[in-house]
N, C-alpha and C positions, 0 to 999 in steps of 0.2 A: 676344137683346136685341130688344125691340119699341119702335119709335119712331113716335109720332103727331105729325105736324107740319102747320102751315098751308101755304098755297100757296107762299109765298116762302121758307120755311125751308130747303129743301135746298141753296140756294146757300151757306149757312154750313157745311153738312156736307162740302162739297168743298173748303173752303179750308184751306191750310197744313197744320199738324200734325195736324188732326183727320182728314184723309183718310189720312195715314200710320198713325194709330192704328187707324182702322177696318180698313185692309188688314192690319195686324198682328193684329188680333182675328180677322179672317176666316181668316188662315193658321193660327190655333190651333184652328180647328174650330167657332168660335162662329157661330151664325146670326144675322144682323141683318135685321130685317123693318121696312119703312117702310109706314106708312099715311098717305096724303097725298091732297090734292085735286089731281088732275092737270088742268092747263089748257095752252093754247097757250104761255103765258108761261113755264112751267116744264117743258115737255116735254123739252127738251134736257138739262136737269139730271136729270130722272127717267131718261132713257136712260143718262146717265153713271153713275147709281147702279146701274142694271141691269148695265152693263158691268163694274162693280166686283164683281159677284157678289151683290148684295143683292136681297132680295125686295121688290118695290114693288107696293102695292095702292092702289086709288082709294077715297076716301070723300069725298063732297061736303059742304061746310059745316063743316069743322073750324075751330074758333075758338081752340083752345089748343094749346100745344106741350108734350109730356111724353114720357118714356121709361120703360120697365119692364124691369128686369134681374132675373135670377135667379141 
C-alpha cells in the first residue's frame, strides 16, 4: 500500500481504529509506504510511523492526499 499525504495528514493515520488496522495489515506481511512532506510540525508523527514499521519518504509540496493499493 502506497500512501501520499500532505504535511498534516499523518495525525489522522495514528488515531483510533486506523492505527490498529494498519498494525494488523503489517502483521499479515503487507508493506505500507508513506510519501509525505516532512517538517518540524509533523516530525514526531513521522517518527511514530517509522516506529510502527512503515516506510516514510519525503516529498516537498504535496497538495493532495491519496493511496494506491494492489
